[in-house]
BAMARPA-956927 format. One record per residue (C-alpha): x, y negated, z; chain; residue number from 0. Coordinates in steps of 0.001 Angstrom, whole numbers, plus 500000, padded with zeros to 6 digits. Example, Ala and Ser with C-alpha at 12.3 -4.5 7.8 and 13.67 -1.06 7.14 Angstrom:
{{512300; 504500; 507800}; 'A'; 0}
{{513670; 501060; 507140}; 'A'; 1}
END
This chain:
{{514505; 711746; 058599}; 'A'; 0}
{{517614; 713488; 059916}; 'A'; 1}
{{518967; 713117; 063434}; 'A'; 2}
{{522705; 713191; 064029}; 'A'; 3}
{{524000; 713285; 067600}; 'A'; 4}
{{527641; 712225; 067657}; 'A'; 5}
{{530222; 712500; 070404}; 'A'; 6}
{{533940; 711798; 070592}; 'A'; 7}
{{536029; 714541; 072221}; 'A'; 8}
{{539606; 715149; 073269}; 'A'; 9}
{{539574; 718769; 072067}; 'A'; 10}
{{537771; 719337; 068783}; 'A'; 11}
{{538869; 722974; 068532}; 'A'; 12}
{{537511; 723896; 071978}; 'A'; 13}
{{534261; 722034; 071297}; 'A'; 14}
{{533814; 723836; 067978}; 'A'; 15}
{{534493; 727190; 069633}; 'A'; 16}
{{531829; 726562; 072284}; 'A'; 17}
{{529066; 725467; 069922}; 'A'; 18}
{{529755; 728170; 067331}; 'A'; 19}
{{530950; 731201; 069291}; 'A'; 20}
{{528956; 730694; 072495}; 'A'; 21}
{{525784; 728891; 071380}; 'A'; 22}
{{525602; 730423; 067898}; 'A'; 23}
{{525470; 727280; 065776}; 'A'; 24}
{{527287; 727009; 062437}; 'A'; 25}
{{529917; 724652; 061101}; 'A'; 26}
{{528072; 722663; 058451}; 'A'; 27}
{{531050; 720608; 057329}; 'A'; 28}
{{533799; 718362; 058493}; 'A'; 29}
{{536398; 715792; 057601}; 'A'; 30}
{{540021; 714952; 058339}; 'A'; 31}
{{541773; 711624; 058700}; 'A'; 32}
{{538719; 709510; 057903}; 'A'; 33}
{{539755; 706144; 059384}; 'A'; 34}
{{542104; 708142; 061665}; 'A'; 35}
{{539316; 710458; 062854}; 'A'; 36}
{{538868; 714198; 062343}; 'A'; 37}
{{535360; 715538; 062699}; 'A'; 38}
{{533021; 718470; 062405}; 'A'; 39}
{{529291; 718841; 061806}; 'A'; 40}
{{527636; 721651; 063758}; 'A'; 41}
{{524054; 722867; 063615}; 'A'; 42}
{{521865; 725183; 061576}; 'A'; 43}
{{521314; 724678; 057836}; 'A'; 44}
{{517514; 724790; 058153}; 'A'; 45}
{{517260; 722140; 060895}; 'A'; 46}
{{516818; 718403; 060353}; 'A'; 47}
{{519431; 717519; 062978}; 'A'; 48}
{{523066; 718304; 063726}; 'A'; 49}
{{525892; 717461; 066082}; 'A'; 50}
{{528936; 715522; 064918}; 'A'; 51}
{{532066; 715740; 067045}; 'A'; 52}
{{535105; 713574; 066384}; 'A'; 53}
{{538682; 713473; 067646}; 'A'; 54}
{{541411; 710868; 067165}; 'A'; 55}
{{544421; 709368; 068909}; 'A'; 56}
{{541904; 707305; 070862}; 'A'; 57}
{{541097; 709436; 073909}; 'A'; 58}
{{537499; 709942; 075006}; 'A'; 59}
{{536822; 708617; 078493}; 'A'; 60}
{{533349; 709907; 079309}; 'A'; 61}
{{531844; 709526; 082756}; 'A'; 62}
{{529228; 712252; 082968}; 'A'; 63}
{{526095; 711777; 085020}; 'A'; 64}
{{522683; 713452; 085158}; 'A'; 65}
{{521372; 711238; 082345}; 'A'; 66}
{{524187; 712246; 079977}; 'A'; 67}
{{523057; 715692; 078837}; 'A'; 68}
{{521737; 717504; 075806}; 'A'; 69}
{{519282; 720236; 076775}; 'A'; 70}
{{518867; 723271; 074538}; 'A'; 71}
{{516172; 725790; 075457}; 'A'; 72}
{{516512; 729421; 074365}; 'A'; 73}
{{513291; 730704; 072777}; 'A'; 74}
{{513231; 733974; 074713}; 'A'; 75}
{{514768; 735538; 077800}; 'A'; 76}
{{516668; 737888; 075477}; 'A'; 77}
{{518227; 734899; 073680}; 'A'; 78}
{{519113; 733406; 077070}; 'A'; 79}
{{520723; 736644; 078256}; 'A'; 80}
{{522701; 736928; 075000}; 'A'; 81}
{{524055; 733421; 075597}; 'A'; 82}
{{525151; 734397; 079094}; 'A'; 83}
{{526836; 737546; 077756}; 'A'; 84}
{{528867; 735519; 075256}; 'A'; 85}
{{530418; 733221; 077868}; 'A'; 86}
END
């Protein structure tokens, strides 16, 4: 089984930059103008899950609260510090 977490965004380029250049994930693929949506798949090739982010003329209107989070835990303090250094 593969898990895909999907989220609509208003800035696909900024989202891609964050997940790839800050968190160290990879772009696994993407699409353009699929039913008026552009999208990217981000993750690691050896994992059985990935993120999908989409953008379209329809603007995302998210209302963030404490239950609306994805939590990623670095494996080591060194990995954590490297993440902080890349921000």
